[in-house]
C-alpha positions as CSV (number, residue, x, y, z in Angstrom):
1,M,0.0,0.0,0.0
2,L,2.8,2.4,0.8
3,C,4.4,1.9,-2.6
4,L,1.2,2.6,-4.4
5,L,0.1,5.6,-2.3
6,S,3.4,7.5,-2.3
7,G,6.0,8.6,-4.8
8,T,9.6,9.6,-4.5
9,S,11.5,12.5,-6.0
10,W,13.6,15.4,-5.0
11,A,12.4,19.0,-4.4
12,G,14.6,21.2,-2.3
13,G,14.8,18.2,0.0
14,I,12.5,15.2,-0.5
15,M,9.1,16.9,-0.7
16,I,7.2,15.7,-3.7
17,Y,5.3,17.9,-6.1
18,E,4.4,15.1,-8.6
19,A,1.3,13.1,-7.5
20,G,0.0,12.4,-11.0
21,Q,-2.5,15.3,-10.8
22,E,-2.9,17.8,-13.7
23,G,-0.8,20.4,-11.8
24,M,2.2,18.1,-12.2
25,G,2.5,19.5,-15.7
26,L,3.0,23.0,-14.2
27,A,6.1,22.2,-12.0
28,N,4.2,23.5,-8.9
29,A,3.5,26.9,-10.5
30,G,0.3,28.4,-9.2
31,A,-0.2,25.4,-6.9
32,A,-1.8,27.4,-4.1
33,A,-3.9,29.6,-6.4
34,L,-5.2,27.2,-9.1
35,A,-8.4,25.3,-8.1
36,T,-9.4,23.1,-11.1
37,D,-9.9,19.8,-9.2
38,P,-9.9,18.3,-5.7
39,S,-6.1,17.8,-5.7
40,V,-5.8,21.5,-4.7
41,L,-6.4,20.5,-1.1
42,M,-2.9,19.0,-1.0
43,N,-1.5,22.5,-1.7
44,N,-4.2,24.9,-0.4
45,P,-7.3,23.6,1.5
46,A,-9.1,26.9,0.7
47,G,-9.2,25.9,-3.0
48,L,-12.0,23.5,-2.4
49,S,-14.3,26.5,-2.1
50,Q,-14.1,27.0,-5.9
51,L,-15.2,23.5,-6.8
52,P,-19.0,23.1,-7.5
53,G,-20.9,19.9,-6.9
54,T,-19.1,16.7,-6.1
55,Q,-15.7,15.9,-7.8
56,I,-13.5,12.9,-7.6
57,N,-9.8,12.9,-8.8
58,A,-7.8,9.6,-9.1
59,N,-4.2,9.7,-10.3
60,G,-1.2,7.5,-10.9
61,Q,2.4,8.0,-11.7
62,V,5.7,6.3,-12.2
63,L,9.2,7.7,-11.5
64,L,12.1,6.5,-13.7
65,G,15.5,7.4,-12.2
66,H,19.1,7.8,-13.3
67,I,21.0,8.0,-10.0
68,R,24.4,6.4,-10.7
69,F,27.5,6.8,-8.6
70,S,31.0,6.8,-10.2
71,R,34.1,6.5,-8.1
72,D,37.0,8.9,-8.6
73,S,40.7,8.8,-7.6
74,G,40.0,9.9,-4.0
75,N,37.9,6.9,-3.2
76,Q,39.4,4.5,-0.6
77,F,36.7,1.8,-0.5
78,D,36.6,-1.4,-2.6
79,G,33.5,-2.6,-4.3
80,N,31.5,-1.7,-7.4
81,E,29.7,1.6,-8.2
82,G,26.2,0.5,-7.0
83,G,24.2,0.5,-10.2
84,N,21.1,2.7,-10.7
85,A,19.9,3.5,-7.2
86,L,16.4,4.5,-8.3
87,Q,15.3,2.5,-11.3
88,Y,11.5,3.0,-11.1
89,L,8.8,3.6,-8.5
90,P,5.0,3.6,-8.9
91,G,2.6,5.9,-7.0
92,A,-1.0,7.0,-6.8
93,S,-3.2,9.6,-5.1
94,F,-7.0,10.1,-4.5
95,F,-9.0,13.2,-3.8
96,I,-12.7,14.0,-3.4
97,S,-14.6,17.2,-2.8
98,H,-18.2,18.1,-2.1
99,Q,-20.0,21.5,-2.0
100,L,-22.3,21.6,1.0
101,D,-23.8,25.0,0.2
102,E,-22.9,28.3,-1.4
103,R,-20.3,28.9,1.3
104,S,-19.0,25.6,2.6
105,S,-17.2,22.7,1.0
106,I,-15.6,19.5,2.3
107,G,-13.1,17.1,0.9
108,F,-10.6,14.3,1.5
109,G,-7.2,13.4,0.1
110,S,-4.9,10.4,0.3
111,Y,-1.5,11.2,-1.1
112,G,2.3,10.8,-0.7
113,N,4.3,14.1,-1.0
114,F,7.2,13.2,1.2
115,G,9.8,10.4,0.8
116,L,12.8,8.8,-0.9
117,A,13.8,5.2,-1.8
118,L,17.2,4.1,-2.9
119,D,18.6,0.6,-3.6
120,Y,22.3,0.1,-4.3
121,D,24.1,-3.2,-5.0
122,D,24.9,-4.9,-1.7
123,D,28.7,-5.0,-2.4
124,W,29.1,-1.5,-3.8
125,A,31.9,0.9,-2.6
126,G,29.5,2.8,-0.3
127,R,27.9,-0.2,1.4
128,Y,29.2,0.9,4.8
129,F,27.2,4.1,4.5
130,T,24.1,2.6,2.9
131,Q,22.8,-0.3,0.9
132,E,19.1,0.5,0.9
133,A,17.3,3.6,2.3
134,A,13.6,4.3,2.3
135,I,11.6,7.0,4.0
136,I,8.0,7.1,2.9
137,G,5.1,9.2,4.2
138,V,1.4,8.7,3.3
139,S,-0.9,11.5,4.3
140,L,-4.7,11.2,4.9
141,Q,-6.3,14.7,5.0
142,P,-10.0,15.6,5.6
143,T,-10.5,19.2,4.6
144,Y,-13.0,22.0,5.2
145,A,-13.2,25.3,3.1
146,Y,-15.4,28.3,3.7
147,K,-16.1,31.4,1.6
148,I,-16.0,34.4,3.9
149,T,-16.9,36.6,1.0
150,D,-17.2,36.1,-2.7
151,D,-13.5,37.0,-3.0
152,L,-11.9,35.5,0.1
153,S,-11.9,31.9,1.2
154,V,-10.2,30.0,4.0
155,G,-9.5,26.3,4.4
156,I,-8.1,23.8,7.0
157,G,-7.0,20.2,6.6
158,P,-5.9,18.2,9.6
159,R,-3.3,15.7,8.3
160,L,-2.5,12.2,9.5
161,M,0.8,10.9,8.2
162,Y,1.7,7.2,8.3
163,A,5.4,6.9,7.9
164,Y,7.8,4.0,7.2
165,Y,11.5,4.1,7.7
166,R,13.9,1.4,6.6
167,T,17.7,1.2,6.1
168,E,20.2,-1.5,5.4
169,V,23.9,-0.8,5.8
170,G,27.0,-3.0,5.6
171,I,29.3,-3.5,8.6
172,N,33.0,-3.8,8.1
173,N,34.2,-6.7,10.3
174,N,37.8,-5.8,9.4
175,L,37.6,-2.2,10.7
176,L,39.8,-3.0,13.7
177,G,42.6,-4.5,11.7
178,L,41.8,-8.2,12.4
179,A,41.7,-11.1,9.9
180,D,40.0,-10.9,6.5
181,R,36.3,-11.4,7.3
182,P,33.2,-11.0,5.2
183,D,30.9,-8.0,5.9
184,G,28.2,-8.0,8.4
185,Q,24.9,-6.1,8.0
186,L,22.6,-3.9,10.0
187,E,18.9,-3.7,9.1
188,Y,16.6,-1.3,10.8
189,K,12.9,-0.6,10.1
190,D,10.0,0.9,11.9
191,T,6.7,2.8,11.4
192,D,5.2,5.7,13.1
193,V,2.1,8.0,12.8
194,G,2.4,11.8,13.0
195,T,-0.1,14.6,12.8
196,G,-0.1,18.1,11.3
197,V,-2.3,20.6,9.7
198,N,-2.6,22.4,6.3
199,L,-4.0,25.9,6.3
200,G,-4.8,28.1,3.4
201,L,-6.2,31.4,2.1
202,L,-7.5,32.1,-1.4
203,Y,-8.2,35.7,-2.5
204,R,-9.5,37.0,-5.8
205,L,-7.7,40.3,-6.2
206,N,-9.7,41.3,-9.3
207,E,-11.5,39.6,-12.2
208,R,-8.2,38.4,-13.6
209,T,-5.9,37.7,-10.6
210,V,-6.1,35.1,-7.8
211,L,-3.7,34.8,-5.0
212,G,-3.2,31.8,-2.7
213,L,-1.2,31.5,0.5
214,A,-0.8,28.1,2.2
215,Y,1.0,26.9,5.4
216,T,1.8,23.2,6.2
217,S,2.8,22.5,9.8
218,K,5.7,20.2,10.7
219,V,5.0,16.5,11.5
220,D,7.1,14.9,14.2
221,L,8.0,11.2,13.7
222,E,9.9,8.9,16.0
223,F,11.2,5.6,15.0
224,K,12.4,3.3,17.7
225,D,13.2,-0.3,17.3
226,R,15.9,-3.0,17.8
227,P,18.1,-3.2,14.7
228,K,18.8,-6.6,13.2
229,L,22.5,-7.4,13.1
230,D,23.8,-10.3,11.0
231,D,27.2,-11.9,10.7
232,I,29.1,-9.7,13.1
233,S,32.2,-11.9,13.4
234,N,34.6,-9.3,14.8
235,P,34.6,-9.7,18.6
236,L,36.0,-6.2,19.3
237,L,33.3,-4.7,17.1
238,N,30.7,-6.6,19.0
239,V,32.0,-5.1,22.2
240,A,31.9,-1.6,20.7
241,L,28.4,-2.1,19.5
242,N,27.2,-3.3,22.9
243,R,28.9,-0.1,24.4
244,I,26.5,2.1,22.4
245,N,23.4,0.0,23.3
246,V,22.6,-1.0,19.8
247,N,19.5,-2.9,20.9
248,D,17.7,0.4,21.4
249,L,18.1,2.6,18.3
250,E,15.9,5.8,18.0
251,V,15.7,7.9,14.9
252,D,13.8,11.2,15.3
253,M,12.6,13.0,12.2
254,E,10.7,16.2,11.6
255,V,8.8,16.5,8.3
256,P,9.4,20.2,7.7
257,Q,6.9,23.0,7.9
258,T,6.4,24.9,4.6
259,V,5.0,28.1,3.3
260,L,3.7,28.5,-0.3
261,L,2.6,31.7,-2.1
262,S,1.0,31.4,-5.5
263,A,-0.6,33.6,-8.1
264,A,-2.8,33.0,-11.2
265,Y,-3.4,35.6,-13.8
266,D,-5.8,35.4,-16.8
267,L,-3.9,37.1,-19.6
268,D,-6.8,36.6,-22.0
269,S,-9.5,34.0,-22.8
270,Q,-6.8,31.4,-23.7
271,W,-3.7,32.1,-21.6
272,K,-3.4,31.8,-17.8
273,L,0.0,32.7,-16.2
274,L,1.0,31.1,-13.0
275,S,3.8,31.4,-10.4
276,S,4.8,30.2,-6.9
277,L,7.3,31.0,-4.2
278,G,7.9,28.6,-1.4
279,W,10.0,27.9,1.7
280,Q,10.7,24.5,3.4
281,Q,12.4,24.1,6.9
282,W,14.7,21.2,6.2
283,S,17.2,22.5,8.9
284,Q,15.0,20.7,11.5
285,F,14.8,17.4,9.6
286,G,16.9,15.5,12.2
287,K,19.7,12.9,12.4
288,I,18.2,10.5,10.0
289,G,21.5,8.6,9.1
290,V,22.1,5.2,10.5
291,E,25.5,3.6,10.0
292,V,28.1,1.8,12.1
293,D,31.4,3.7,12.5
294,A,34.0,2.1,14.8
295,D,37.6,2.1,15.8
296,N,39.4,0.2,18.5
297,V,37.9,2.3,21.2
298,D,34.3,3.0,20.4
299,A,31.5,3.0,17.8
300,S,28.8,5.4,16.7
301,R,25.5,4.7,14.9
302,S,23.9,7.9,13.7
303,V,25.0,10.9,11.8
304,D,23.9,14.6,11.7
305,R,23.6,15.5,8.0
306,Q,23.8,19.3,8.4
307,Y,20.6,20.0,6.5
308,K,19.4,23.6,5.7
309,D,16.2,25.3,4.7
310,T,15.3,25.5,1.0
311,W,13.6,27.9,-1.3
312,H,11.3,27.2,-4.3
313,V,10.4,29.4,-7.3
314,S,8.3,28.3,-10.3
315,V,6.6,29.9,-13.3
316,G,4.2,28.3,-15.7
317,A,1.2,28.8,-18.0
318,Q,-2.0,27.1,-19.2
319,Y,-3.1,27.5,-22.8
320,Q,-6.7,26.6,-23.8
321,L,-6.1,25.2,-27.3
322,S,-9.8,24.4,-27.8
323,R,-12.9,23.8,-25.8
324,Q,-11.7,20.3,-25.0
325,V,-7.9,20.6,-24.8
326,R,-5.8,22.5,-22.2
327,W,-2.0,22.6,-22.4
328,N,0.1,23.0,-19.2
329,M,3.8,24.0,-19.0
330,G,6.1,25.0,-16.2
331,V,9.7,25.5,-14.9
332,A,10.8,25.4,-11.3
333,Y,14.0,25.8,-9.2
334,D,14.6,24.4,-5.7
335,S,17.7,25.3,-3.7
336,S,19.7,22.4,-2.1
337,M,19.1,21.2,1.4
338,V,22.8,20.4,1.8
339,D,26.1,22.0,0.9
340,D,28.2,20.1,-1.5
341,S,30.6,19.2,1.2
342,D,27.8,17.6,3.3
343,R,26.2,15.5,0.6
344,T,25.7,11.8,1.5
345,V,24.9,8.7,-0.5
346,D,21.8,7.8,1.6
347,L,20.2,11.1,0.4
348,P,22.1,12.4,-2.6
349,T,20.3,15.7,-3.2
350,A,21.3,19.0,-4.8
351,E,19.7,22.1,-6.2
352,T,17.0,20.9,-8.6
353,W,15.5,22.1,-11.9
354,R,12.1,21.0,-13.1
355,F,10.8,21.1,-16.7
356,A,7.2,20.0,-16.9
357,T,4.4,19.8,-19.4
358,G,1.0,18.1,-19.7
359,V,-2.4,18.1,-21.3
360,N,-5.9,18.0,-20.0
361,Y,-8.7,16.6,-22.3
362,T,-12.4,17.0,-21.7
363,V,-13.9,13.7,-22.8
364,E,-17.5,14.8,-22.1
365,E,-19.3,17.0,-19.6
366,G,-18.3,15.7,-16.2
367,L,-15.1,13.8,-17.2
368,D,-11.6,15.1,-17.8
369,L,-8.5,13.0,-18.5
370,H,-4.9,14.4,-18.0
371,L,-1.4,13.3,-18.7
372,A,1.9,15.0,-17.6
373,Y,5.6,14.6,-17.8
374,T,8.3,16.2,-15.6
375,L,12.1,16.1,-16.0
376,I,13.7,16.5,-12.6
377,W,17.3,17.5,-13.2
378,L,19.9,17.3,-10.4
379,G,23.0,17.4,-12.7
380,D,26.4,16.4,-11.3
381,M,26.5,15.7,-7.6
382,E,29.9,15.2,-6.0
383,V,30.3,13.2,-2.8
384,D,33.2,13.1,-0.4
385,Q,32.0,11.2,2.6
386,T,34.4,10.1,5.3
387,K,34.0,7.7,8.2
388,R,34.8,9.9,11.2
389,R,36.5,7.2,13.3
390,S,38.3,5.2,10.7
391,G,39.1,8.1,8.4
392,T,38.3,6.2,5.2
393,T,36.7,8.2,2.4
394,L,34.1,7.4,-0.2
395,S,34.6,9.8,-3.1
396,G,32.9,10.1,-6.5
397,T,30.1,11.8,-8.5
398,Y,26.6,11.2,-9.5
399,E,26.9,12.3,-13.1
400,N,23.9,13.8,-14.9
401,A,21.5,12.7,-12.2
402,A,17.9,13.0,-13.2
403,I,14.4,11.6,-12.6
404,H,11.6,11.3,-15.2
405,A,8.1,11.5,-13.8
406,I,5.2,10.4,-15.9
407,G,1.7,10.7,-14.4
408,G,-2.0,10.9,-15.3
409,G,-5.5,10.5,-14.1
410,A,-9.1,11.5,-14.3
411,V,-11.5,13.9,-12.8
412,W,-15.2,13.1,-12.5
413,R,-17.7,15.9,-11.8
414,F,-21.3,15.3,-10.6
């Protein structure tokens, strides 16, 4: 269920704009101001006030990744280069809205807009930092919107997030200089449920311009479980692991609070111009890294990744080619949640460009179909990650890193 209800890609951090909805073809431009279907509740709950009758929106998407690591001359670990860490990942979302009266509307959404999933070869050079890493959050959001005046609407959406965390990492049984031994492995996984709230304002400035302002609160998650340790054959390493109480491993995580300001402007009867400006507080994300780092004295098990807040800016447009066909296009930029010197292989992220397009087709009155494509471009991402205790360095580059997102769905109106 988690794989079907959530997707994975990189925004400034690991927030997801692509949920298969029509707005996916706009690169998040106008996301808090454009209310064309129930998926708007994910970005601005107040947008439900603009939807007449009852509407249902079902979407699906697939992400095709090119995340390949290449070692350079500074690398000190043996092993291969890990393969494509993100080959493909499916996802889906569902939204429904209902107009109660002229002022009030309600809705519900099930979507995944937070997460990552990476899977490297088990014997790759970076296996002591990560072999597999998955953080997936699925949000369930009932929503209420109210028109204060004909021009001003407010909305609120309490959010329940079910989160899953899993990591596998290799353990070097030869770290302490003993005989040649095969690697051990640590596997850790847990689930948690967190709560938050989405708040929104929608204001029609004039007959051509709509402004949207949305706030998403943080969601606190706490994963606490006993890691599974396999094939730890180094007796000194066993002593070091016992010294850090490895049977009780806690990973605290904070899904960041966000602010999004959007605008939609009707240039004429065919063209609508869109823009968004956003902020995400990744500096409070937490110490999500789990790895074993040991020497002949002690061992450690978690790492502070030095994350920082990110900014988002996007511009886009909609063109009504005919009564039945609407063409979407957008470009977006997200700053990086890490400096180049702090980038890690369990979350290889950087500044990100999005180039999106899509089409909406009205089959008949009450039924629209949409299809969208987004190129998520991360470019070259250098990594220079060192074990603090042993001093051994993993060095290389993710060359031309990119993700291709393809999504589509339908909207039924009653």
